[in-house]
C-alpha positions, 0 to 999 in steps of 0.5 A: 399475398400472405406469404410474400408479406410474411417473408418480408417481415422475417427479413426485416426482423433479422436485419434489425436484430443483426444491426443492434450492438450487444451490450458487452461487445468489443469497441468499434476497433474490435480490440481490447486496450493493452492496459487491460490485457497487461494489468496484473493483480497481486495480494500481499503475503502477510507472512513475508511482508513487514513495515520497519519502524524507528523512533528516537529518544534523547536521554542523558544527552544521547540520541537513542534509536529504538527500532522494530517492525509490524505486520500488515493486515491486508494489501493489494497491488496492481501492476501494468507494463511493469509499473505499479499503478496503485496499491492499498495496504493496511498496517496492523499496529497491534502486531508491533515488535521491538528489536532494540531493547534486551530487557523484556520489561523495558521492551514491553513498556516501550511498546505500551507507550507506542500503542497508548493514547498519546501516540498511536492510540490503537484502541481508537485507531488499530490500523493505518492505511497506506494508498499508493496512488501513482508511480514513476520509473526513475531513470539513470543511476540510482539506488532505486528504480521507482518513485511512489506517490502515497497517501498515509493515514495515521490516527485518522489524519491523511498526508501525501508523501513521495518515496523512492523504492525498488520494484521487481516482478519475478514469476508469480511474485512481486517485491517492493522495498521502499527507502526509509522515510520520516513522518512527524509526530505532530502532523498526526496529532501525537503528543507523547514526549516520554517519561523516565525513558527519556524525551521522544523526538518528533521523528517516526521512521518507516520502511516497507518490505513487501512480498506479494503473490499473483492472484492470477494462475 
């Protein structure tokens, strides 16, 4: 009697073991979703990427544009089926460069004013966050192929905006260039109005030029 009983218990154990679903098993269909297969991760190239900026000052009835660029501190972008799913970018305001003023002393003074407490206040807010939360392809004739929905955080204040951009994948690289878009100083608590250099307007223009490298070999 012992041998038949032992054989029965062994068969019962094997049946129960084979009936359990492993924790990491595939879905019932046995397939991985196409979105998971096609997801590509990119890390921003800090040397080749930059954020261009412009501010406008009125002096002697003339509207003067000052411009330059800054660097990103870090950034990641995710692509699925050639469409940008999301991205997280960090702007380093300490890296600001001015290209519109020739005299070094005046150039330095402008950057000091931009980094000061009444403007960017980089002592308190050394970086800004830009999160791309979704994108849509632009159909038809257009200078841009993608519409981006972004959340911009400046001086701890967040604002959701939409901008157009050109997005392109090439081998192991991703290129993203946005249109120039305008932020209003007042929306972010910036109160600097200028002194001897003239009166600052409320417009702060940005344009992002991003090169990113694939994290997958």
